C-alpha positions as CSV (number, residue, x, y, z in Angstrom):
1,X,1.2,-17.0,11.7
2,X,-0.8,-15.6,8.1
3,X,-1.5,-12.5,9.6
4,X,2.0,-12.4,11.1
5,X,3.4,-12.2,7.7
6,X,1.1,-10.8,5.6
7,X,1.5,-7.9,8.6
8,X,4.9,-7.6,7.3
9,X,4.5,-8.1,3.7
10,X,2.1,-4.8,4.4
11,X,5.3,-3.2,6.1
12,X,6.6,-3.8,2.5
13,X,3.8,-1.7,0.8
14,X,3.8,0.8,2.7
15,X,6.8,2.4,1.9
16,X,7.6,5.3,-1.1
17,X,10.0,4.0,-3.4
18,X,10.2,0.3,-3.1
19,X,10.0,-2.6,-5.2
20,X,9.2,-6.2,-4.8
21,X,12.0,-8.8,-3.1
22,X,13.9,-5.5,-1.6
23,X,13.6,-5.5,2.2
24,X,13.0,-2.8,4.7
25,X,11.3,-4.7,8.1
26,X,8.8,-3.2,9.9
27,X,7.5,0.6,8.2
28,X,4.5,2.3,7.3
29,X,3.4,4.7,4.4
30,X,4.1,8.7,5.1
31,X,0.9,10.7,3.0
32,X,3.0,13.8,4.2
33,X,6.5,13.8,5.0
34,X,8.1,13.8,8.5
35,X,9.2,18.0,9.1
36,X,5.3,18.7,8.2
37,X,4.1,15.4,9.9
38,X,6.1,17.5,13.1
39,X,4.5,20.6,12.6
40,X,1.1,19.2,12.9
41,X,1.8,17.4,15.3
42,X,2.9,20.3,17.6
43,X,0.1,21.9,16.5
44,X,-2.4,19.0,17.4
45,X,-1.0,19.3,21.2
46,X,-1.4,23.0,21.8
47,X,-5.4,22.6,20.6
48,X,-5.9,19.3,22.8
49,X,-4.0,20.9,25.4
50,X,-6.1,24.5,24.8
51,X,-9.0,22.6,24.7
52,X,-8.2,20.6,27.9
53,X,-8.8,17.1,26.1
54,X,-6.4,14.1,27.1
55,X,-4.5,11.8,25.2
56,X,-6.9,9.0,25.8
57,X,-9.8,11.2,25.0
58,X,-8.7,12.3,21.6
59,X,-7.2,8.7,20.5
60,X,-9.7,7.2,20.9
61,X,-12.3,9.6,19.2
62,X,-9.1,9.6,16.4
63,X,-9.3,5.8,16.2
64,X,-5.6,5.5,17.3
65,X,-3.9,4.6,20.0
66,X,-2.8,7.1,23.1
67,X,0.7,5.9,22.4
68,X,0.2,6.9,18.4
69,X,-1.2,10.0,19.4
70,X,1.8,11.5,21.8
71,X,4.5,10.4,18.8
72,X,2.3,12.2,16.9
73,X,2.3,15.1,18.7
74,X,6.0,15.0,19.6
75,X,6.8,14.2,15.8
76,X,8.3,10.6,16.2
77,X,6.0,9.0,13.9
78,X,4.5,9.9,11.2
79,X,0.7,10.1,9.5
80,X,0.6,6.3,8.0
81,X,-2.6,7.7,6.1
82,X,-4.2,10.8,4.5
83,X,-7.4,10.5,5.8
84,X,-5.9,10.3,9.4
85,X,-5.7,14.0,9.4
86,X,-9.0,14.8,8.8
87,X,-10.0,11.8,11.8
88,X,-7.5,14.2,13.9
89,X,-9.1,17.2,13.1
90,X,-13.4,16.0,14.1
91,X,-11.5,14.7,17.7
92,X,-9.7,18.1,18.4
93,X,-12.8,20.0,17.0
94,X,-11.1,22.3,14.8
95,X,-10.3,22.3,10.5
96,X,-7.5,20.7,9.0
97,X,-6.6,23.7,8.0
98,X,-5.6,24.9,11.6
99,X,-3.9,22.0,12.1
100,X,-1.9,22.1,8.3
101,X,-2.1,25.7,7.9
102,X,-3.6,25.0,4.3
103,X,-6.8,23.2,3.0
104,X,-5.5,20.3,3.4
105,X,-2.2,18.8,2.3
106,X,-1.2,19.3,-1.1
107,X,-0.9,16.1,-3.2
108,X,2.5,15.4,-4.9
109,X,2.7,14.5,-8.6
110,X,3.7,11.3,-7.3
111,X,0.9,10.5,-5.4
112,X,-1.5,11.9,-7.9
113,X,-0.4,9.4,-10.3
114,X,-1.0,6.7,-7.5
115,X,-4.6,7.9,-7.2
116,X,-5.7,7.6,-10.6
117,X,-5.5,4.1,-10.6
118,X,-6.9,3.1,-7.5
119,X,-10.3,2.5,-9.6
120,X,-8.9,-0.6,-12.1
121,X,-6.7,-2.0,-9.3
122,X,-10.2,-2.3,-6.8
123,X,-12.1,-3.4,-9.6
124,X,-9.6,-6.3,-10.6
125,X,-9.0,-7.3,-6.9
126,X,-13.1,-6.9,-5.8
127,X,-14.6,-8.6,-9.2
128,X,-12.4,-12.1,-8.7
129,X,-11.1,-13.9,-5.8
130,X,-7.0,-15.3,-5.4
131,X,-8.8,-18.9,-7.4
132,X,-10.8,-17.1,-9.9
133,X,-10.1,-17.6,-13.6
134,X,-10.6,-13.8,-14.4
135,X,-13.0,-13.3,-17.3
136,X,-10.0,-12.0,-20.2
137,X,-7.5,-13.0,-22.3
138,X,-4.0,-13.0,-21.7
139,X,-1.2,-11.1,-23.8
140,X,1.6,-13.9,-24.3
141,X,3.3,-14.5,-21.0
142,X,6.5,-13.3,-22.1
143,X,4.8,-9.5,-22.6
144,X,2.3,-9.9,-19.2
145,X,6.2,-11.1,-17.4
146,X,7.8,-7.8,-18.5
147,X,5.2,-5.7,-18.2
148,X,5.1,-6.8,-14.0
149,X,9.2,-6.8,-13.6
150,X,9.3,-3.2,-15.8
151,X,6.4,-2.2,-13.2
152,X,8.3,-3.4,-10.2
153,X,11.6,-1.2,-11.3
154,X,9.5,2.2,-12.3
155,X,8.0,1.1,-8.2
156,X,11.6,0.6,-7.0
157,X,12.0,4.1,-8.2
158,X,9.3,5.8,-7.3
159,X,8.2,6.3,-10.3
160,X,4.5,5.6,-9.9
161,X,2.9,7.0,-13.5
162,X,5.0,4.3,-14.8
163,X,4.4,1.6,-12.6
164,X,0.8,2.1,-12.9
165,X,0.1,2.4,-16.8
166,X,-2.5,-0.5,-17.2
167,X,-1.8,-2.0,-14.0
168,X,-5.6,-3.0,-13.4
169,X,-5.4,-5.3,-17.0
170,X,-2.2,-6.3,-15.6
171,X,-3.6,-8.2,-12.6
172,X,-6.3,-9.3,-14.4
173,X,-4.7,-11.3,-17.4
174,X,-1.3,-12.1,-15.3
175,X,-3.9,-14.1,-12.5
176,X,-5.9,-15.7,-15.7
177,X,-2.7,-16.5,-17.3
178,X,-1.1,-17.8,-13.5
179,X,-4.0,-20.1,-13.3
180,X,-4.7,-21.3,-17.1
181,X,-1.1,-21.8,-18.1
182,X,0.6,-25.7,-19.0
183,X,2.6,-26.7,-15.6
184,X,5.7,-25.8,-17.0
185,X,5.1,-22.2,-17.6
186,X,3.2,-22.0,-13.8
187,X,6.5,-20.6,-12.0
188,X,6.8,-17.4,-14.7
189,X,3.1,-17.0,-14.4
190,X,2.9,-17.2,-10.7
191,X,5.8,-14.7,-10.3
192,X,4.4,-12.3,-12.7
193,X,0.6,-12.7,-11.0
194,X,2.4,-12.3,-7.4
195,X,4.6,-9.2,-8.9
196,X,1.6,-7.1,-9.9
197,X,-0.5,-7.9,-7.3
198,X,3.1,-6.3,-5.2
199,X,3.2,-3.2,-7.5
200,X,-0.6,-2.8,-7.1
201,X,0.2,-2.6,-3.5
202,X,3.0,0.1,-3.5
203,X,1.1,2.0,-5.6
204,X,-2.0,2.3,-3.9
205,X,-0.4,2.6,0.1
206,X,1.0,5.3,-1.9
207,X,-2.1,6.8,-2.7
208,X,-2.6,6.7,1.0
209,X,-5.5,3.6,0.7
210,X,-4.5,0.8,3.0
211,X,-7.2,-1.2,2.8
212,X,-6.4,-1.3,-0.8
213,X,-2.6,-2.1,-0.7
214,X,-3.6,-5.2,2.3
215,X,-5.5,-6.4,-0.3
216,X,-3.2,-6.0,-3.2
217,X,-1.0,-7.4,-0.2
218,X,-3.3,-10.4,0.1
219,X,-4.1,-11.1,-3.2
220,X,-0.3,-11.7,-3.8
221,X,-0.2,-13.9,-0.4
222,X,-2.9,-16.0,-1.4
223,X,-1.6,-16.9,-5.1
224,X,2.4,-17.3,-3.9
225,X,0.6,-19.7,-1.5
226,X,-0.8,-21.4,-4.4
227,X,2.1,-22.3,-6.1
228,X,4.8,-24.9,-4.6
229,X,7.8,-23.9,-6.6
230,X,10.9,-23.0,-3.8
231,X,12.4,-20.2,-6.0
232,X,8.4,-18.5,-6.1
233,X,8.2,-19.3,-2.0
234,X,11.9,-17.8,-1.4
235,X,11.0,-14.9,-3.0
236,X,8.1,-14.3,-1.0
237,X,9.9,-14.9,2.2
238,X,12.5,-12.6,1.3
239,X,9.7,-10.2,1.5
240,X,7.6,-10.8,4.1
241,X,10.7,-11.7,6.1
242,X,10.1,-14.3,7.6
């Protein structure tokens, strides 16, 4: 059950221009737009056929399913991670440029902004588990809650350069606050911490790092599980779609 719920949460954080509390259902992050993805799919199909390679063989080498590869070739699906283009090129025995028409799909500004914050997000999530109190001195809870809400709003508007500001510190401080504040303030503290994890997941996903996005989503899920406030669990249920 937890795996299904986490998968739904990951579908949420994978959607560009998305914020905590919105509900989309299943979805994936697109590293390239659908028009470009369709063009890449056409080239991939042509190269595969010219080389006499089956869908099964190429899909296996690229680490995806036969059905997904077929959908890519037909322009029915997008690329859910930037590295998939490289994996597909290797499977076909061609260069990335053969698939894209350029050395590598150009990074848009939003993706560049998202990429810049990944090291700080990774550091916090790797250094501290969901029950660990980070060795930091949190800013006042009101400040943390306000920053989390602002970052969430920026994500909703796809303003990742603003959403990412100080996100690593905010992750550490909000978790430290949630695990140490008096009981009377736990609602606000855990809401800020879970929201910050969600923002970190959105930013990581927008940068194409699906593993880090999943780690951030899991951290938010674990923190929500630790707190039994009905309001917070209600928000979590909305995001999980359950």
